[in-house]
C-alpha positions in Angstrom: -204.3 62.2 69.5 -202.9 64.7 71.9 -199.3 64.4 73.1 -198.5 65.3 76.6 -195.1 66.8 77.5 -193.8 66.3 81.0 -192.1 69.7 81.7 -191.1 68.7 85.2 -188.7 66.0 83.9 -187.3 68.1 81.1 -183.5 68.5 81.7 -182.6 71.9 83.1 -180.4 73.8 80.8 -176.8 74.1 82.2 -176.5 77.8 81.1 -180.0 79.2 80.8 -178.6 82.8 80.7 -176.8 82.0 77.5 -179.8 80.5 75.6 -180.3 83.7 73.6 -176.7 84.5 73.0 -175.6 84.3 69.4 -173.5 81.2 68.5 -169.9 81.6 67.4 -167.6 79.2 65.6 -165.3 77.2 67.9 -161.8 77.2 66.6 -160.0 73.9 65.9 -157.5 73.1 68.6 -153.8 73.2 67.5 -151.6 70.2 68.3 -150.1 71.7 71.4 -153.5 72.0 73.2 -154.8 68.5 72.6 -154.9 65.8 75.3 -155.7 62.1 75.5 -158.9 60.8 76.9 -158.5 59.6 80.6 -158.3 55.8 80.8 -155.7 55.1 83.5 -156.2 53.0 86.7 -155.3 55.9 88.9 -157.9 58.1 87.2 -160.6 55.4 87.8 -159.6 55.1 91.5 -159.8 58.9 92.0 -163.1 59.1 90.3 -164.5 56.3 92.5 -163.5 58.1 95.7 -165.1 61.3 94.5 -168.3 59.7 93.4 -168.6 57.4 96.4 -168.4 60.4 98.8 -170.8 62.5 96.7 -168.2 65.2 96.2 -168.0 67.8 93.4 -164.8 68.7 91.6 -164.0 71.7 89.4 -162.0 69.3 87.2 -165.3 67.8 86.0 -167.6 70.9 86.3 -165.3 73.2 84.4 -164.3 70.5 81.8 -160.6 70.8 82.6 -158.4 69.4 79.9 -155.9 68.1 82.5 -158.3 65.8 84.4 -156.7 62.6 83.1 -153.2 63.6 84.1 -154.2 65.0 87.5 -156.6 62.3 88.5 -154.1 59.6 87.6 -151.8 61.1 90.3 -154.8 61.5 92.8 -154.8 65.2 92.4 -158.4 66.5 92.4 -159.6 70.0 93.1 -162.7 69.8 95.3 -165.5 72.3 94.6 -167.5 73.1 97.7 -170.9 74.7 98.2 -172.6 72.8 95.4 -172.3 72.6 91.7 -174.6 75.6 90.7 -173.1 79.1 90.6 -175.0 82.3 91.1 -172.9 84.2 88.6 -173.0 84.0 84.8 -169.4 84.5 83.7 -169.2 84.3 79.9 -166.2 82.0 79.9 -167.2 79.4 82.6 -168.7 76.0 82.1 -170.0 75.6 85.6 -173.8 75.4 85.7 -175.6 78.6 86.7 -178.9 79.2 88.5 -180.3 78.9 92.0 -178.0 76.7 94.2 -179.2 74.1 96.7 -178.9 74.4 100.4 -175.4 74.2 101.9 -174.4 70.6 102.8 -173.0 70.9 106.3 -171.6 67.4 106.2 -169.4 68.3 103.2 -166.3 69.4 105.2 -166.1 66.0 106.9 -166.5 64.2 103.6 -163.8 66.2 102.0 -161.5 65.6 104.9 -162.1 61.9 104.6 -161.3 62.0 100.9 -158.1 63.9 101.5 -157.0 61.3 104.0 -158.0 58.4 101.9 -156.2 59.8 98.8 -153.2 60.6 101.1 -152.9 64.1 99.6 -149.8 66.1 100.5 -151.4 69.2 99.1 -155.1 69.9 98.4 -156.9 72.6 96.5 -160.4 73.7 97.5 -162.5 75.9 95.4 -166.2 76.8 95.2 -169.0 78.2 93.1 -170.0 81.8 93.8 -172.8 81.9 96.4 -174.2 85.4 96.3 -177.3 84.0 97.9 -175.5 83.5 101.2 -175.0 86.3 103.7 -171.2 85.5 103.9 -170.8 84.3 100.4 -169.8 80.9 101.8 -166.8 82.1 103.8 -167.7 80.1 107.0 -168.0 76.9 104.9 -164.4 77.5 103.6 -163.3 77.8 107.2 -165.1 74.6 108.2 -163.5 72.7 105.3 -160.0 74.0 106.2 -160.5 73.0 109.9 -161.8 69.6 109.0 -158.8 68.8 106.8 -156.4 70.1 109.4 -157.9 67.9 112.1 -157.7 64.8 110.0 -154.6 65.4 107.9 -152.5 68.0 109.8 -149.5 67.6 107.4 -151.5 68.3 104.3 -151.0 71.8 102.9 -154.1 73.6 101.9 -154.7 75.9 98.9 -158.0 77.7 98.5 -159.4 79.3 95.3 -162.1 81.6 96.4 -164.9 83.7 94.9 -164.6 87.4 95.3 -167.0 87.8 98.3 -168.4 90.9 96.6 -170.6 93.0 98.9 -170.0 90.5 101.8 -168.4 92.9 104.3 -165.7 91.4 106.4 -166.5 87.8 105.4 -163.2 87.2 103.7 -161.4 88.0 107.0 -162.7 84.7 108.5 -161.2 82.8 105.6 -157.9 84.6 105.8 -157.8 84.0 109.6 -158.2 80.2 109.0 -154.7 80.5 107.6 -154.7 78.4 104.4 -151.2 77.9 103.0 -152.1 79.5 99.7 -155.0 82.0 99.1 -155.9 82.1 95.4 -158.4 84.3 93.7 -158.3 84.6 89.9 -158.5 88.0 88.2 -159.2 85.9 85.0 -158.8 88.7 82.4 -157.8 92.3 81.8 -160.0 95.2 83.1 -161.2 96.2 79.7 -162.9 92.8 79.2 -164.6 92.5 82.6 -168.0 93.8 81.4 -168.3 91.1 78.7 -166.3 88.3 80.3 -166.8 88.6 84.1 -169.8 91.0 84.4 -170.7 90.1 88.0 -167.3 90.9 89.3 -165.2 94.1 89.7 -161.5 94.1 88.8 -160.2 96.3 91.5 -162.4 94.6 94.2 -160.7 91.3 93.2 -157.3 92.9 93.3 -158.0 94.4 96.7 -159.1 91.1 98.1 -155.7 89.6 97.4 -154.0 92.7 98.8 -156.1 92.3 101.9 -154.7 88.8 102.5 -151.2 90.2 102.5 -152.2 93.1 104.8 -153.9 90.8 107.3 -151.4 87.8 107.2 -148.1 88.5 105.3 -147.0 84.9 105.8 -149.8 83.5 103.5 -148.9 82.9 99.9 -151.2 84.7 97.4 -151.9 83.5 93.9 -154.0 84.6 90.9 -154.5 83.6 87.3 -155.3 84.9 83.9 -156.8 83.4 80.7 -155.5 84.6 77.4 -156.9 84.3 73.9 -160.0 86.5 74.6 -158.8 89.5 72.7 -156.5 91.0 75.3 -153.2 92.7 74.2 -149.8 91.9 75.5 -149.5 95.4 77.0 -152.8 94.8 79.0 -151.5 91.5 80.4 -148.3 93.2 81.4 -150.3 96.0 83.2 -152.2 93.3 85.1 -148.9 91.8 86.2 -147.9 95.2 87.5 -151.2 95.5 89.4 -150.7 92.1 90.9 -147.2 92.8 92.0 -148.4 96.1 93.6 -150.9 93.9 95.6 -148.1 91.6 96.7 -149.2 88.6 94.8 -146.6 85.8 94.9 -147.7 83.3 92.2 -149.1 84.0 88.7 -150.7 81.4 86.4 -151.5 82.1 82.8 -153.4 79.6 80.6 -155.2 79.4 77.3 -158.9 80.1 77.3 -160.9 77.2 75.8 -164.4 78.0 74.6 -166.8 75.4 76.3 -169.8 75.9 73.8 -170.7 78.1 70.9 -172.7 80.4 73.2 -169.8 81.1 75.6 -167.4 84.0 75.1 -165.7 83.8 71.7 -162.2 82.4 71.6 -160.3 85.0 69.5 -157.1 83.0 69.1 -154.8 80.4 70.4 -151.7 81.8 72.0 -148.5 80.0 71.0 -146.2 78.2 73.4 -143.5 80.7 72.6 -145.8 83.6 73.6 -146.4 81.8 76.9 -142.7 81.5 77.5 -142.3 85.2 76.9 -145.1 86.0 79.4 -143.3 83.7 82.0 -140.0 85.5 81.4 -141.6 89.0 81.8 -143.5 87.9 85.0 -140.4 86.5 86.6 -138.6 89.7 85.8 -141.4 91.7 87.5 -140.7 89.8 90.8 -143.3 87.0 91.1 -141.9 84.2 93.3 -143.6 81.6 91.0 -145.0 81.7 87.5 -146.8 78.9 85.6 -147.6 79.9 82.0 -148.5 77.4 79.3 -151.4 76.6 77.1 -152.7 73.9 79.5 -151.9 75.8 82.7 -154.9 76.0 85.1 -155.1 77.4 88.6 -154.5 74.0 90.3 -152.4 72.3 87.6 -149.3 70.8 89.3 -150.4 72.7 92.4 -148.5 70.3 94.7 -145.1 70.5 93.0 -145.6 74.3 92.4 -146.2 74.8 96.1 -142.9 73.2 96.9 -141.2 75.5 94.5 -143.0 78.5 95.8 -141.9 77.8 99.3 -138.4 77.2 98.2 -138.3 80.5 96.3 -139.5 82.4 99.4 -136.8 80.7 101.5 -134.2 81.6 99.0 -135.4 85.2 98.9 -135.2 85.4 102.7 -131.8 83.8 102.7 -132.9 80.8 104.7 
C-alpha cells in the first residue's frame, strides 16, 4: 500500500538556512542565568492583549529569558513588519525566509495596545525587511505617529534594523523623533562574517552617528552580546567606537544559543566580568550602561530611560 505525504501541510522549518550547519553542544546554564517559567497573572494579562490584537513581540520570537518578569509588569517589546526576517544572523532565533505583506493596520493596533496597557515607555522593534524599498522605515514612522496620537505622554524607544542599501530611508525615522533610537552592533567587527553576515559593522556605527548628526537631542543606544569568542580588548574597542559616534546608552548581555545549529556559545561570562565591563564603559563616558548576564536591549527600558534622561540633565547642569 502506498503512503501519501502531504507536503503542503508540512511545518515550515524556522531556520531553513541552518539545516545543513553542523550541530554543536549547548553548554549547561550556570545558576546566575536561570529564570523561572512565567506563571503570574500579569503575564497572562499581557499575553492576552498581545494575542487578541494579533501582535508580534520580540519577547516571544527571540525566546527572551526575561519574558516572565517583563510581561508581569506589562512591559512588552512589539515587533512590527511581521515575524519573518530576510536576514540569517547566526545568533538569532527569529524565523527567516520570505516575509508576508506589510499589515497597514498594525500601527493602529499597536497604539491601541499601548493605550490599553497604559505604558509610560514603549519599545518598538522589527525584523529586517530587505525586500522593501525603504527597509520598513515608513512603517516605523506610522507606528510612532499612531502611538503619539493616542498616548502623547508615552515615551517611544525604537530598535531598528540597519537599513543597509536603503539610501536616505533612515532619515524619515530619525525625523519622526523617537525618544530613543537604538540599533545593536551585536558583536565585535572580527566576528561579523560568521555572526552577522548580512550586516556591516561600520554601516551600523554610521547609522547611529547619523542620528546624532541629524538630531542631537535624540538619545542613541546600542548593544553587544558576549560569550561568542570575543576578547575583552575587542569589546573595549567597540566601546570607543560607540563613544566616537556619540552613543549615549550601552547594553551588554550574555549570548544564549537558541539551538544546536546556531552560532556556538563559547563560554558564559561571569557576573564579575559584566561588572567590570560596566565600570569601564561608564569611565569612557556613556550616560547609561546596563551590563549583566540577562541584560537585553529592552530589559528595564522604562526605568533605564528615566535614569538616562536624569543623567543628561545632570551633565547639562539642569
